[in-house]
C-alpha positions as CSV (number, residue, x, y, z in Angstrom):
1,X,27.8,22.6,21.5
2,X,25.3,20.0,23.1
3,X,24.5,17.0,20.9
4,X,21.3,16.4,19.7
5,X,20.6,14.6,16.0
6,X,18.2,16.2,13.4
7,X,15.9,13.5,11.5
8,X,13.8,14.7,8.5
9,X,10.9,12.8,8.3
10,X,8.6,11.2,9.9
11,X,8.3,8.2,8.5
12,X,9.0,5.0,9.5
13,X,12.7,5.2,8.8
14,X,12.6,8.3,11.1
15,X,10.3,7.7,13.8
16,X,12.1,4.0,13.9
17,X,15.4,6.2,14.3
18,X,14.0,8.7,16.7
19,X,12.8,5.8,19.4
20,X,16.5,3.4,19.2
21,X,18.4,6.7,19.0
22,X,16.1,7.4,22.4
23,X,16.3,4.3,24.0
24,X,20.8,4.9,23.2
25,X,20.4,8.3,25.3
26,X,20.9,10.1,22.3
27,X,19.1,13.7,22.2
28,X,17.2,13.8,18.8
29,X,14.2,15.5,17.3
30,X,12.0,14.5,14.2
31,X,10.4,17.4,11.2
32,X,8.1,16.4,8.8
33,X,7.3,18.7,5.6
34,X,3.6,17.3,6.2
35,X,0.7,17.4,8.5
36,X,-0.2,13.5,9.4
37,X,-2.7,12.2,7.6
38,X,-4.4,8.3,7.8
39,X,-4.3,7.0,4.2
40,X,-6.5,3.8,3.9
41,X,-5.2,1.8,1.3
42,X,-1.4,1.5,1.1
43,X,-0.4,-1.8,2.7
44,X,2.8,-3.9,2.9
45,X,4.7,-7.1,3.6
46,X,7.0,-6.6,6.6
47,X,9.6,-9.4,6.4
48,X,11.0,-11.4,9.5
49,X,14.3,-9.2,9.9
50,X,11.5,-6.1,10.1
51,X,9.3,-8.4,12.1
52,X,12.6,-8.5,14.8
53,X,13.6,-4.6,14.6
54,X,9.8,-4.2,15.5
55,X,10.1,-6.6,18.9
56,X,13.3,-4.5,20.0
57,X,11.7,-1.6,19.5
58,X,9.3,-2.8,21.9
59,X,5.8,-1.8,20.3
60,X,5.6,-5.9,19.1
61,X,2.7,-6.6,20.8
62,X,1.0,-3.5,18.9
63,X,1.9,-4.7,16.2
64,X,0.5,-8.0,16.5
65,X,-2.6,-6.7,17.3
66,X,-2.7,-4.6,13.9
67,X,-1.6,-7.0,11.5
68,X,-2.0,-11.0,9.9
69,X,0.4,-13.2,9.1
70,X,-0.5,-15.8,6.5
71,X,0.9,-19.7,6.3
72,X,0.0,-20.2,2.8
73,X,0.1,-18.6,-0.3
74,X,-1.9,-19.5,-2.9
75,X,-1.2,-18.9,-6.9
76,X,-3.8,-18.5,-9.3
77,X,-4.4,-17.3,-12.9
78,X,-6.6,-14.5,-13.2
79,X,-9.4,-16.9,-14.5
80,X,-9.3,-18.6,-10.9
81,X,-7.1,-21.1,-11.9
82,X,-5.0,-22.1,-9.0
83,X,-2.2,-23.2,-9.8
84,X,0.0,-23.9,-6.6
85,X,-0.3,-23.7,-2.7
86,X,3.1,-22.7,-1.0
87,X,3.7,-23.6,2.1
88,X,5.5,-19.8,3.7
89,X,7.1,-21.7,6.3
90,X,6.7,-19.6,8.9
91,X,7.5,-19.9,12.8
92,X,5.2,-20.2,15.4
93,X,6.8,-17.3,17.2
94,X,5.9,-13.9,16.5
95,X,8.7,-11.8,16.2
96,X,10.3,-15.0,13.6
97,X,7.3,-14.7,10.8
98,X,6.5,-12.1,8.1
99,X,3.5,-9.9,8.3
100,X,1.3,-8.0,6.1
101,X,-0.1,-4.5,7.6
102,X,-1.3,-1.2,6.6
103,X,1.5,1.4,7.0
104,X,-0.7,3.8,8.4
105,X,-1.0,1.0,11.7
106,X,2.4,0.9,11.8
107,X,2.9,4.5,11.3
108,X,0.6,5.4,14.2
109,X,2.3,2.9,16.6
110,X,5.2,4.2,15.8
111,X,4.5,8.0,16.8
112,X,2.8,6.8,20.0
113,X,5.7,4.9,20.6
114,X,8.1,7.9,19.9
115,X,5.6,10.5,22.2
116,X,6.2,8.1,25.2
117,X,9.7,7.8,24.6
118,X,9.8,11.4,24.7
119,X,11.0,12.2,21.2
120,X,9.7,15.8,19.8
121,X,8.1,15.6,16.3
122,X,7.5,18.5,14.6
123,X,5.0,19.0,11.7
124,X,4.8,21.3,8.7
125,X,8.6,21.5,8.7
126,X,9.7,21.7,5.0
127,X,13.6,21.3,4.8
128,X,14.9,24.0,2.1
129,X,18.9,23.3,3.4
130,X,21.7,22.4,5.6
131,X,24.8,23.7,6.0
132,X,27.9,22.5,8.6
133,X,30.8,23.7,9.8
134,X,33.6,21.7,11.9
135,X,31.2,21.4,15.1
136,X,27.7,21.1,14.0
137,X,24.9,21.0,11.3
138,X,22.3,23.4,10.8
139,X,18.9,22.7,8.7
140,X,16.8,25.6,7.5
141,X,13.3,25.8,6.7
142,X,10.4,27.0,4.9
143,X,8.8,29.2,7.6
144,X,12.3,30.7,8.7
145,X,12.8,28.7,11.8
146,X,16.9,27.1,12.0
147,X,17.9,24.0,14.0
148,X,21.6,23.5,15.0
149,X,22.4,19.4,15.8
150,X,25.6,17.2,15.7
151,X,24.2,15.2,12.7
152,X,21.3,14.8,10.1
153,X,19.7,12.6,8.7
154,X,17.6,12.1,5.6
155,X,14.7,10.1,6.3
156,X,12.7,11.4,4.0
157,X,11.7,9.2,1.2
158,X,12.1,8.8,-2.3
159,X,12.0,13.2,-3.1
160,X,14.2,13.4,-0.4
161,X,15.6,17.3,0.1
162,X,18.7,16.3,2.1
163,X,19.8,13.3,-0.8
164,X,19.2,15.9,-3.3
165,X,21.4,18.4,-1.7
166,X,24.3,16.0,-1.3
167,X,24.1,14.4,-4.4
168,X,22.1,16.9,-6.7
169,X,23.1,14.5,-10.3
170,X,21.1,11.9,-8.9
171,X,17.5,12.5,-10.1
172,X,14.6,10.3,-10.4
173,X,13.8,7.8,-13.1
174,X,11.2,5.9,-13.7
175,X,11.9,2.1,-13.2
176,X,9.5,0.6,-15.8
177,X,6.6,-0.2,-13.2
178,X,3.2,1.2,-11.8
179,X,1.9,0.2,-9.0
180,X,-1.9,0.1,-7.2
181,X,-2.8,0.0,-3.4
182,X,-6.2,-1.1,-2.6
183,X,-8.3,-1.9,0.5
184,X,-11.9,-3.4,1.2
185,X,-13.8,-5.1,3.7
186,X,-14.6,-9.1,4.1
187,X,-17.5,-8.6,4.7
188,X,-18.4,-7.0,1.2
189,X,-16.8,-10.6,-0.8
190,X,-19.1,-13.5,-0.7
191,X,-16.4,-15.1,-3.2
192,X,-14.5,-18.9,-1.4
193,X,-11.6,-17.5,-2.1
194,X,-11.8,-15.1,-0.3
195,X,-12.3,-17.3,2.8
196,X,-9.0,-19.0,2.4
197,X,-7.7,-15.6,3.0
198,X,-9.5,-15.6,6.3
199,X,-8.4,-18.4,7.1
200,X,-5.0,-17.5,6.9
201,X,-3.9,-17.4,3.3
202,X,-2.7,-14.9,0.8
203,X,-4.0,-15.1,-2.6
204,X,-1.7,-14.4,-5.5
205,X,-2.6,-13.6,-9.0
206,X,-0.4,-13.5,-11.7
207,X,-1.2,-12.6,-15.1
208,X,1.8,-11.5,-18.1
209,X,2.8,-8.6,-16.9
210,X,0.9,-7.9,-13.9
211,X,0.5,-9.3,-10.4
212,X,-1.5,-9.4,-7.8
213,X,-1.4,-10.1,-4.0
214,X,-4.0,-9.8,-1.7
215,X,-4.1,-10.8,2.2
216,X,-5.8,-10.0,5.1
217,X,-3.8,-6.7,7.1
218,X,-5.9,-6.5,10.4
219,X,-7.3,-8.6,13.0
220,X,-10.6,-7.0,13.7
221,X,-10.8,-3.7,11.5
222,X,-14.0,-3.3,8.9
223,X,-11.7,-2.5,6.4
224,X,-8.8,-5.3,6.4
225,X,-9.0,-7.0,3.0
226,X,-5.9,-5.1,1.7
227,X,-4.0,-5.9,-1.9
228,X,-1.8,-4.0,-3.7
229,X,-0.3,-4.5,-7.5
230,X,2.4,-4.3,-9.9
231,X,2.6,-4.1,-13.9
232,X,5.7,-3.5,-15.8
233,X,5.3,-0.8,-18.2
234,X,8.3,0.5,-20.8
235,X,6.7,3.4,-21.0
236,X,5.6,5.9,-18.6
237,X,2.0,6.0,-18.4
238,X,0.7,9.3,-18.5
239,X,-1.3,10.7,-15.5
240,X,-4.8,11.3,-17.0
241,X,-4.5,7.2,-17.9
242,X,-3.6,6.4,-14.3
243,X,-2.4,8.9,-11.0
244,X,-5.6,11.3,-12.3
245,X,-8.1,8.6,-13.0
246,X,-11.1,8.4,-10.0
247,X,-12.1,5.5,-8.3
248,X,-14.8,4.3,-10.7
249,X,-12.4,4.3,-13.6
250,X,-9.5,2.7,-11.7
251,X,-11.8,0.0,-11.0
252,X,-13.7,0.0,-14.5
253,X,-10.0,0.1,-16.3
254,X,-8.8,-3.3,-14.0
255,X,-11.7,-5.2,-14.3
256,X,-11.9,-4.7,-18.3
257,X,-8.0,-5.9,-18.3
258,X,-8.0,-8.7,-15.9
259,X,-11.4,-10.2,-16.0
260,X,-15.0,-9.9,-15.1
261,X,-15.5,-12.4,-13.2
262,X,-14.1,-14.0,-9.8
263,X,-12.5,-13.1,-6.3
264,X,-10.4,-10.7,-8.1
265,X,-12.6,-8.9,-9.9
266,X,-15.1,-9.0,-7.4
267,X,-12.5,-7.4,-4.8
268,X,-11.6,-4.9,-7.0
269,X,-15.1,-3.4,-7.9
270,X,-15.6,-3.2,-4.1
271,X,-12.6,-1.3,-3.1
272,X,-13.2,1.5,-0.9
273,X,-10.2,2.9,-2.4
274,X,-7.5,2.3,-4.8
275,X,-4.1,4.4,-4.7
276,X,-2.2,4.2,-8.0
277,X,1.7,5.1,-8.4
278,X,4.4,5.0,-10.8
279,X,7.6,3.3,-9.6
280,X,10.3,5.4,-9.2
281,X,14.0,4.9,-8.4
282,X,17.2,6.7,-7.5
283,X,20.7,5.1,-9.2
284,X,23.0,4.2,-6.3
285,X,25.0,7.4,-5.2
286,X,28.4,7.4,-4.4
287,X,28.2,7.3,-0.6
288,X,25.2,7.6,1.9
289,X,27.0,9.7,3.8
290,X,28.5,13.5,3.6
291,X,30.3,15.0,6.1
292,X,27.4,15.3,8.7
293,X,24.6,14.7,6.7
294,X,23.6,10.8,6.4
295,X,20.5,9.3,4.5
296,X,18.6,6.2,5.6
297,X,15.7,3.8,4.2
298,X,14.1,5.5,0.6
299,X,16.2,7.9,1.0
300,X,19.1,6.4,0.1
301,X,18.8,3.1,-1.8
302,X,14.8,2.8,-2.9
303,X,14.7,-0.3,-2.1
304,X,12.2,-0.9,-5.6
305,X,8.4,-2.0,-4.0
306,X,8.5,-5.4,-6.2
307,X,11.3,-6.6,-3.9
308,X,9.0,-7.0,-1.0
309,X,11.9,-5.5,1.3
310,X,10.9,-1.9,1.5
311,X,9.6,-1.4,4.5
312,X,12.0,-4.4,6.5
313,X,14.9,-1.9,4.7
314,X,13.8,0.9,6.8
315,X,13.6,-0.6,10.0
316,X,16.7,-2.1,9.7
317,X,18.4,1.0,8.9
318,X,17.5,3.1,11.4
319,X,18.4,0.5,14.0
320,X,21.8,-0.2,12.9
321,X,22.3,3.7,12.3
322,X,21.3,4.3,16.0
323,X,23.4,1.0,16.8
324,X,26.3,2.3,15.6
325,X,26.1,5.9,17.3
326,X,26.1,4.2,20.5
327,X,28.9,3.0,20.2
328,X,31.1,4.9,17.7
329,X,31.7,8.5,16.6
330,X,29.8,9.9,14.3
331,X,32.4,9.6,11.5
332,X,32.9,5.6,11.8
333,X,29.0,5.0,12.9
334,X,28.3,6.5,8.9
335,X,31.1,4.4,7.7
336,X,30.0,1.1,9.3
337,X,26.3,1.7,8.2
338,X,27.0,1.6,4.8
339,X,29.9,-1.2,4.8
340,X,27.6,-3.4,7.0
341,X,24.9,-3.0,5.0
342,X,25.3,-2.4,1.3
343,X,25.9,-6.0,0.3
344,X,22.7,-7.0,1.7
345,X,21.3,-4.1,-0.3
346,X,22.0,-4.9,-3.4
347,X,21.6,-8.5,-2.9
348,X,17.5,-6.8,-2.1
349,X,17.4,-4.8,-5.5
350,X,19.6,-7.1,-7.3
351,X,16.7,-10.1,-6.7
352,X,14.7,-8.1,-9.5
353,X,16.9,-9.7,-12.0
354,X,16.3,-13.3,-11.1
355,X,12.4,-12.5,-10.4
356,X,10.7,-9.2,-11.2
357,X,6.9,-9.9,-10.5
358,X,5.9,-6.8,-12.0
359,X,6.5,-8.7,-15.0
360,X,3.7,-11.4,-14.0
361,X,4.2,-14.4,-15.5
362,X,2.3,-16.5,-18.5
363,X,1.4,-19.6,-16.8
364,X,0.2,-21.6,-20.6
365,X,3.7,-22.3,-20.3
366,X,3.6,-24.5,-17.7
367,X,4.5,-23.4,-13.9
368,X,7.8,-23.5,-12.3
369,X,9.0,-22.7,-8.9
370,X,12.6,-22.7,-9.7
371,X,12.2,-19.0,-10.7
372,X,11.8,-18.6,-7.1
373,X,14.8,-19.4,-6.7
374,X,18.6,-18.2,-6.9
375,X,18.2,-14.8,-4.9
376,X,21.4,-14.2,-2.7
377,X,18.9,-12.6,0.4
378,X,20.0,-14.1,3.5
379,X,17.0,-15.4,5.0
380,X,18.0,-15.2,8.6
381,X,19.2,-11.8,8.4
382,X,19.0,-9.9,11.8
383,X,20.2,-6.9,13.9
384,X,21.1,-7.2,17.3
385,X,20.5,-3.9,19.5
386,X,23.2,-6.0,22.2
387,X,26.4,-7.7,21.0
């Protein structure tokens, strides 16, 4: 059988893996459950380890033209009192900086790069199950199609069908946190704090049990003021009070809860879209691989978005798996993927025990910069394609 890797999921990790596999001379194809649809509002930070992967993918210049990299972070209370201004210690070289961008922009750039690399990406392909024998694995899709390959990679996210078949007892559990993702236009906002965003700052508003991060997310697009919020919530919020609220209701709820005045309120009121999500995770699975199936990104270890590392880890996983498959038999490649990356994943996940931004901060007792210290995450972590 001709060696071919079947990738389930056309998100960040799936498309990145496919590009790297083509770079390594390994045949692959990507299968995605849904048709692609651009969603305005979902944005995230990519840390410098992830930006380095972007450089290795060959899309650095495209990302540079579709993202923003701040130099300072201003910490404020929700009543607009500035507590601190933190130098983010960004490097002058783009590939060694952290950036902020919209998820759809990254996915679309990856889609174009995958296409130019000769990657087949099939949409409306819902995986129902897979089977394997001594020499191959077969993916079965809802429309009756079957695909045979040498390896099946689940890059299908939090609700991974691949992971669910590998370890059916590991179900999603509520992570005691909610999140909101919003987008607005700088042209609509008059606040002086927003001018700081235009000049290279990020704004981080804290209250007790909640936070809001505002950043520029694109150099030129009209909708380029992106924000995300998270809050701690012991009991899951009923859908009718959160996910099923319309845009005006969400805005009204947030303004009433976090203040009627200032930049925070103004940006919320003038947001074009707000996406509500409750955060779920999966307890650590026994192994990231089983036979000829392996999971990466959120399918494998569901990085909590409050760590700020989800997108970077997805990029890292994709690059490292492709690198190992280029060098080793697939059984060794899958072993090294987990053995070499698990400590980093654990360090990122454990960072929430040191400081979970979803719990906010009560500045009435003063501000201690030490609350950001103590993490064992390696700030200089980097994967090199060539040794």
